[in-house]
FIKOLLUM-149872 format. One record per residue: residue number from 1; residue in one letter; x, y, z of N, C-alpha, C in turn. Coordinates in steps of 0.1 Angstrom, whole numbers, plus 5000, padded with zeros to 4 digits. Layout:
<sites>
(site NUM "A" (X Y Z) (X Y Z) (X Y Z))
...
</sites>
This chain:
<sites>
(site 1 "M" (5009 4988 4998) (4997 4998 5000) (5007 5011 4998))
(site 2 "V" (5018 5012 5005) (5026 5023 5012) (5035 5029 4995))
(site 3 "K" (5042 5011 4986) (5047 5020 4975) (5036 5022 4967))
(site 4 "L" (5022 5024 4966) (5012 5024 4958) (5011 5038 4958))
(site 5 "Q" (5008 5042 4970) (5012 5056 4974) (5021 5062 4970))
(site 6 "Q" (5034 5058 4972) (5047 5063 4967) (5044 5068 4954))
(site 7 "K" (5039 5058 4946) (5041 5059 4931) (5031 5065 4928))
(site 8 "V" (5021 5068 4932) (5011 5077 4929) (5018 5091 4934))
(site 9 "G" (5024 5097 4942) (5030 5106 4943) (5041 5111 4939))
(site 10 "E" (5048 5099 4936) (5059 5104 4922) (5055 5111 4909))
(site 11 "I" (5042 5102 4904) (5033 5102 4893) (5025 5120 4890))
(site 12 "V" (5021 5122 4904) (5017 5132 4904) (5026 5146 4904))
(site 13 "A" (5039 5140 4913) (5051 5152 4910) (5054 5153 4897))
(site 14 "E" (5052 5146 4887) (5059 5149 4872) (5051 5159 4868))
(site 15 "Y" (5039 5164 4870) (5030 5173 4863) (5030 5189 4871))
(site 16 "K" (5033 5196 4861) (5034 5213 4871) (5019 5216 4875))
(site 17 "Y" (5009 5213 4871) (4995 5218 4866) (4987 5199 4875))
(site 18 "K" (4977 5203 4883) (4969 5196 4884) (4953 5199 4882))
(site 19 "K" (4950 5190 4884) (4931 5189 4880) (4927 5201 4889))
(site 20 "G" (4918 5210 4884) (4913 5223 4892) (4925 5235 4889))
(site 21 "D" (4934 5236 4885) (4941 5246 4883) (4935 5256 4874))
(site 22 "I" (4940 5270 4877) (4935 5280 4860) (4952 5286 4859))
(site 23 "V" (4950 5283 4843) (4963 5284 4837) (4962 5291 4828))
(site 24 "M" (4970 5302 4819) (4966 5308 4808) (4974 5298 4796))
(site 25 "Y" (4963 5296 4784) (4972 5285 4772) (4966 5298 4757))
(site 26 "K" (4978 5299 4756) (4979 5311 4744) (4970 5323 4749))
(site 27 "R" (4961 5330 4747) (4952 5337 4754) (4940 5338 4761))
(site 28 "D" (4939 5323 4768) (4928 5318 4774) (4929 5316 4785))
(site 29 "V" (4924 5321 4792) (4923 5319 4809) (4913 5303 4811))
(site 30 "C" (4926 5293 4812) (4914 5279 4812) (4919 5272 4828))
(site 31 "R" (4908 5261 4825) (4908 5252 4840) (4915 5242 4834))
(site 32 "V" (4925 5236 4843) (4930 5218 4841) (4915 5212 4846))
(site 33 "V" (4912 5204 4836) (4899 5193 4839) (4907 5180 4843))
(site 34 "R" (4917 5175 4832) (4922 5162 4837) (4929 5161 4831))
(site 35 "I" (4940 5151 4834) (4954 5146 4830) (4949 5131 4822))
(site 36 "G" (4955 5134 4808) (4950 5121 4806) (4962 5118 4792))
(site 37 "E" (4956 5113 4780) (4963 5112 4767) (4958 5117 4760))
(site 38 "S" (4967 5119 4752) (4960 5129 4737) (4953 5120 4729))
(site 39 "D" (4945 5119 4723) (4936 5115 4716) (4947 5115 4699))
(site 40 "Y" (4956 5119 4696) (4962 5120 4687) (4976 5113 4686))
(site 41 "T" (4985 5118 4698) (4999 5112 4698) (4996 5106 4709))
(site 42 "G" (4993 5103 4716) (4993 5096 4731) (4997 5094 4743))
(site 43 "E" (5006 5108 4742) (5012 5114 4748) (5009 5123 4763))
(site 44 "K" (5008 5121 4770) (5005 5126 4787) (4999 5144 4782))
(site 45 "C" (4987 5144 4784) (4982 5160 4783) (4972 5164 4792))
(site 46 "Y" (4975 5179 4797) (4969 5185 4802) (4954 5189 4795))
(site 47 "I" (4943 5182 4801) (4927 5189 4792) (4919 5198 4801))
(site 48 "L" (4917 5211 4792) (4922 5227 4797) (4903 5226 4784))
(site 49 "V" (4900 5233 4795) (4886 5238 4794) (4886 5253 4797))
(site 50 "P" (4884 5264 4784) (4881 5281 4788) (4874 5286 4797))
(site 51 "T" (4879 5290 4805) (4869 5292 4820) (4858 5298 4814))
(site 52 "A" (4857 5307 4798) (4847 5316 4793) (4835 5306 4786))
(site 53 "R" (4840 5292 4785) (4833 5283 4780) (4829 5267 4792))
(site 54 "P" (4824 5271 4808) (4824 5262 4815) (4821 5247 4814))
(site 55 "D" (4809 5250 4802) (4800 5236 4798) (4810 5229 4793))
(site 56 "G" (4824 5228 4789) (4828 5222 4783) (4829 5215 4766))
(site 57 "S" (4821 5226 4760) (4821 5225 4745) (4832 5224 4740))
(site 58 "I" (4843 5230 4744) (4856 5234 4742) (4864 5225 4749))
(site 59 "K" (4875 5219 4745) (4883 5214 4751) (4898 5209 4744))
(site 60 "M" (4908 5214 4751) (4920 5219 4744) (4929 5206 4748))
(site 61 "Q" (4937 5199 4748) (4947 5187 4745) (4959 5198 4744))
(site 62 "V" (4967 5201 4756) (4984 5205 4760) (4990 5197 4764))
(site 63 "P" (5004 5196 4756) (5012 5184 4762) (5018 5189 4779))
(site 64 "V" (5023 5179 4785) (5024 5185 4796) (5036 5185 4793))
(site 65 "S" (5046 5179 4785) (5056 5188 4778) (5060 5204 4778))
(site 66 "N" (5045 5207 4770) (5043 5222 4769) (5058 5229 4760))
(site 67 "K" (5062 5216 4749) (5071 5222 4739) (5070 5235 4735))
(site 68 "S" (5059 5239 4732) (5052 5252 4726) (5056 5263 4732))
(site 69 "G" (5053 5259 4745) (5057 5273 4756) (5043 5282 4762))
(site 70 "H" (5031 5279 4756) (5023 5285 4757) (5011 5285 4767))
(site 71 "L" (5017 5275 4774) (5007 5267 4783) (5017 5279 4798))
(site 72 "R" (5014 5286 4803) (5017 5291 4813) (5010 5296 4825))
(site 73 "D" (5015 5296 4838) (5011 5304 4850) (5004 5315 4848))
(site 74 "L" (4990 5319 4853) (4984 5332 4854) (4994 5342 4860))
(site 75 "I" (4992 5355 4854) (5003 5368 4864) (4995 5367 4873))
(site 76 "T" (5008 5374 4883) (5006 5372 4896) (5001 5387 4904))
(site 77 "R" (4997 5392 4914) (4997 5403 4915) (5010 5411 4916))
(site 78 "D" (5022 5406 4917) (5033 5413 4917) (5035 5416 4901))
(site 79 "E" (5033 5405 4893) (5036 5410 4880) (5026 5418 4874))
(site 80 "I" (5011 5419 4881) (5004 5430 4873) (5010 5448 4876))
(site 81 "R" (5019 5443 4893) (5023 5460 4895) (5031 5464 4889))
(site 82 "E" (5041 5453 4884) (5056 5453 4873) (5049 5459 4859))
(site 83 "L" (5035 5453 4856) (5031 5457 4845) (5026 5470 4845))
(site 84 "I" (5020 5475 4856) (5012 5486 4854) (5026 5496 4856))
(site 85 "R" (5037 5497 4861) (5047 5503 4865) (5056 5505 4849))
(site 86 "K" (5052 5494 4840) (5058 5496 4827) (5051 5499 4816))
(site 87 "T" (5039 5499 4817) (5026 5504 4807) (5029 5518 4802))
(site 88 "P" (5036 5528 4814) (5036 5540 4808) (5048 5541 4794))
(site 89 "D" (5059 5537 4798) (5071 5531 4790) (5070 5526 4775))
(site 90 "V" (5060 5516 4778) (5054 5504 4764) (5054 5512 4750))
(site 91 "E" (5061 5511 4743) (5063 5520 4728) (5053 5515 4720))
(site 92 "T" (5043 5527 4715) (5031 5519 4703) (5041 5515 4693))
(site 93 "L" (5030 5507 4684) (5036 5507 4671) (5039 5519 4660))
(site 94 "V" (5042 5509 4651) (5046 5522 4641) (5030 5523 4634))
(site 95 "S" (5029 5537 4633) (5010 5537 4626) (5016 5534 4612))
(site 96 "K" (5017 5523 4607) (5012 5520 4591) (4998 5514 4584))
(site 97 "P" (4991 5519 4584) (4975 5514 4580) (4977 5505 4573))
(site 98 "A" (4990 5504 4562) (4988 5491 4554) (4990 5480 4564))
(site 99 "N" (4998 5477 4568) (5002 5463 4579) (4995 5466 4593))
(site 100 "M" (4985 5476 4596) (4988 5477 4610) (4980 5459 4613))
(site 101 "K" (4970 5457 4604) (4967 5440 4611) (4972 5429 4612))
(site 102 "S" (4982 5434 4603) (4995 5419 4606) (5006 5423 4619))
(site 103 "Q" (5004 5433 4622) (5012 5441 4632) (5002 5433 4645))
(site 104 "Y" (4995 5440 4647) (4983 5433 4660) (4982 5421 4658))
(site 105 "A" (4980 5413 4648) (4980 5399 4647) (4993 5391 4652))
(site 106 "A" (5003 5396 4650) (5020 5394 4654) (5020 5393 4667))
(site 107 "L" (5014 5406 4674) (5013 5403 4688) (5000 5397 4697))
(site 108 "M" (4990 5394 4690) (4985 5391 4695) (4985 5374 4700))
(site 109 "H" (4993 5369 4691) (5000 5354 4691) (5012 5351 4699))
(site 110 "S" (5016 5362 4704) (5026 5361 4720) (5019 5358 4730))
(site 111 "D" (5028 5353 4738) (5021 5355 4750) (5027 5364 4764))
(site 112 "D" (5031 5374 4760) (5034 5387 4763) (5026 5393 4769))
(site 113 "V" (5026 5394 4782) (5012 5405 4782) (5017 5419 4778))
(site 114 "L" (5026 5425 4779) (5030 5435 4774) (5025 5437 4760))
(site 115 "D" (5023 5429 4749) (5025 5431 4737) (5007 5429 4740))
(site 116 "L" (4999 5427 4747) (4986 5433 4746) (4987 5451 4749))
(site 117 "V" (4992 5450 4761) (4998 5463 4766) (4999 5476 4750))
(site 118 "R" (5008 5468 4748) (5006 5474 4733) (5001 5478 4722))
(site 119 "I" (4992 5467 4719) (4981 5474 4710) (4968 5481 4719))
(site 120 "I" (4970 5476 4730) (4960 5488 4739) (4961 5501 4734))
(site 121 "K" (4977 5502 4741) (4980 5517 4733) (4981 5520 4720))
(site 122 "T" (4982 5513 4712) (4985 5518 4699) (4971 5519 4694))
(site 123 "S" (4963 5512 4698) (4949 5513 4690) (4943 5524 4695))
(site 124 "Y" (4946 5523 4712) (4937 5540 4719) (4939 5551 4710))
(site 125 "E" (4955 5553 4710) (4961 5567 4705) (4956 5568 4686))
(site 126 "R" (4958 5557 4680) (4954 5558 4666) (4935 5561 4666))
(site 127 "N" (4932 5556 4675) (4916 5560 4673) (4915 5579 4680))
(site 128 "Q" (4922 5579 4691) (4924 5592 4694) (4925 5604 4684))
(site 129 "E" (4936 5606 4676) (4940 5609 4662) (4928 5613 4650))
(site 130 "R" (4922 5597 4653) (4912 5600 4643) (4898 5608 4648))
(site 131 "I" (4894 5604 4659) (4885 5615 4666) (4887 5630 4665))
(site 132 "A" (4903 5631 4663) (4907 5648 4667) (4907 5654 4654))
(site 133 "S" (4909 5643 4642) (4907 5647 4630) (4893 5648 4624))
(site 134 "H" (4886 5643 4634) (4868 5640 4630) (4872 5633 4616))
(site 135 "K" (4878 5616 4618) (4876 5611 4609) (4864 5598 4618))
(site 136 "K" (4865 5587 4607) (4855 5574 4611) (4868 5566 4618))
(site 137 "L" (4863 5562 4628) (4871 5549 4636) (4876 5537 4629))
(site 138 "A" (4889 5534 4629) (4892 5524 4618) (4885 5510 4626))
(site 139 "S" (4883 5503 4616) (4876 5490 4623) (4888 5483 4627))
(site 140 "I" (4894 5481 4625) (4910 5472 4627) (4916 5474 4640))
(site 141 "D" (4916 5490 4641) (4922 5492 4656) (4909 5489 4670))
(site 142 "D" (4899 5491 4663) (4883 5485 4675) (4885 5473 4677))
(site 143 "E" (4885 5464 4666) (4885 5452 4667) (4896 5447 4674))
(site 144 "Y" (4912 5450 4674) (4921 5445 4681) (4922 5454 4696))
(site 145 "L" (4917 5461 4693) (4915 5469 4708) (4909 5460 4719))
(site 146 "R" (4894 5456 4713) (4887 5448 4723) (4892 5436 4725))
(site 147 "R" (4901 5430 4716) (4902 5417 4714) (4915 5418 4727))
(site 148 "A" (4925 5423 4727) (4935 5424 4738) (4929 5427 4750))
(site 149 "E" (4920 5439 4751) (4913 5443 4766) (4909 5426 4770))
(site 150 "K" (4899 5423 4762) (4897 5410 4767) (4908 5403 4774))
(site 151 "C" (4914 5401 4766) (4926 5386 4771) (4933 5395 4785))
(site 152 "L" (4936 5407 4780) (4942 5411 4795) (4933 5414 4805))
(site 153 "Y" (4922 5417 4808) (4912 5419 4819) (4907 5409 4821))
(site 154 "N" (4907 5399 4812) (4902 5385 4817) (4915 5378 4826))
(site 155 "E" (4927 5379 4820) (4938 5372 4827) (4942 5379 4841))
(site 156 "I" (4937 5393 4846) (4935 5402 4858) (4926 5395 4863))
(site 157 "S" (4916 5395 4859) (4903 5392 4865) (4905 5377 4875))
(site 158 "A" (4908 5372 4865) (4912 5355 4871) (4920 5355 4882))
(site 159 "S" (4933 5361 4883) (4941 5362 4889) (4940 5370 4899))
(site 160 "T" (4931 5380 4902) (4927 5387 4915) (4915 5386 4917))
(site 161 "G" (4910 5380 4912) (4893 5375 4915) (4882 5388 4913))
(site 162 "M" (4887 5400 4907) (4877 5410 4903) (4870 5405 4890))
(site 163 "S" (4861 5414 4890) (4852 5409 4876) (4856 5420 4864))
(site 164 "F" (4854 5415 4854) (4863 5423 4843) (4862 5439 4845))
(site 165 "D" (4852 5444 4846) (4851 5458 4848) (4862 5463 4854))
(site 166 "E" (4861 5454 4866) (4867 5460 4877) (4883 5461 4876))
(site 167 "S" (4885 5451 4866) (4902 5443 4865) (4901 5458 4854))
(site 168 "K" (4894 5462 4848) (4896 5470 4834) (4900 5486 4845))
(site 169 "E" (4891 5489 4849) (4889 5501 4860) (4900 5500 4871))
(site 170 "Y" (4908 5494 4875) (4918 5493 4884) (4928 5492 4876))
(site 171 "F" (4932 5488 4866) (4942 5487 4854) (4945 5501 4855))
(site 172 "E" (4934 5507 4848) (4938 5519 4835) (4939 5532 4849))
(site 173 "S" (4930 5526 4860) (4932 5537 4871) (4950 5541 4879))
(site 174 "E" (4952 5528 4876) (4970 5527 4883) (4981 5527 4873))
(site 175 "V" (4976 5530 4860) (4986 5534 4850) (4983 5550 4851))
(site 176 "K" (4973 5554 4852) (4971 5566 4854) (4978 5573 4867))
(site 177 "K" (4977 5569 4878) (4987 5572 4890) (5003 5570 4884))
(site 178 "E" (5008 5562 4882) (5022 5558 4875) (5026 5570 4867))
(site 179 "E" (5017 5573 4860) (5018 5585 4848) (5020 5598 4853))
(site 180 "A" (5012 5597 4865) (5014 5609 4872) (5023 5612 4884))
(site 181 "G" (5024 5602 4888) (5042 5602 4896) (5051 5606 4891))
(site 182 "R" (5052 5605 4875) (5064 5605 4868) (5063 5620 4861))
(site 183 "S" (5056 5630 4864) (5052 5639 4859) (5059 5654 4871))
</sites>
């Protein structure tokens, strides 16, 4: 009996995540629902369900080895504070309307939360410039602004226990304080 318990303990120890853990996979907040074998390769996988679709209608299989590197822990409170501190210094993208979509798309495929901030800052500034020039808002900026905000604030929300709206309000107000403190 002791050997069986020891063996089970060893098996559990080889996995970074366990059933019930909340993780980030690419840009989705997910719950680990079980550890099983891949339907395709037979290797050990985390079976994930996006928290936005808790009914299980979408399931993802991510190898335990995480060779792609897209599976990671949620952002921590300390990392959120560091992100707020860095946000005023994040440079916006070079505004070339012909390739904005490809620039935004490349940043959305990254796993770096600073890239979400870069999208938000760029699209917000581009929208403000268009408003000041009495021009219609560019749909590409609006689309990527919404997508980046959804990803960033969903992760902050999952990490802090705040609602999406509270996360957005908190982050924006703290960034404003950070900017004001530098003036």
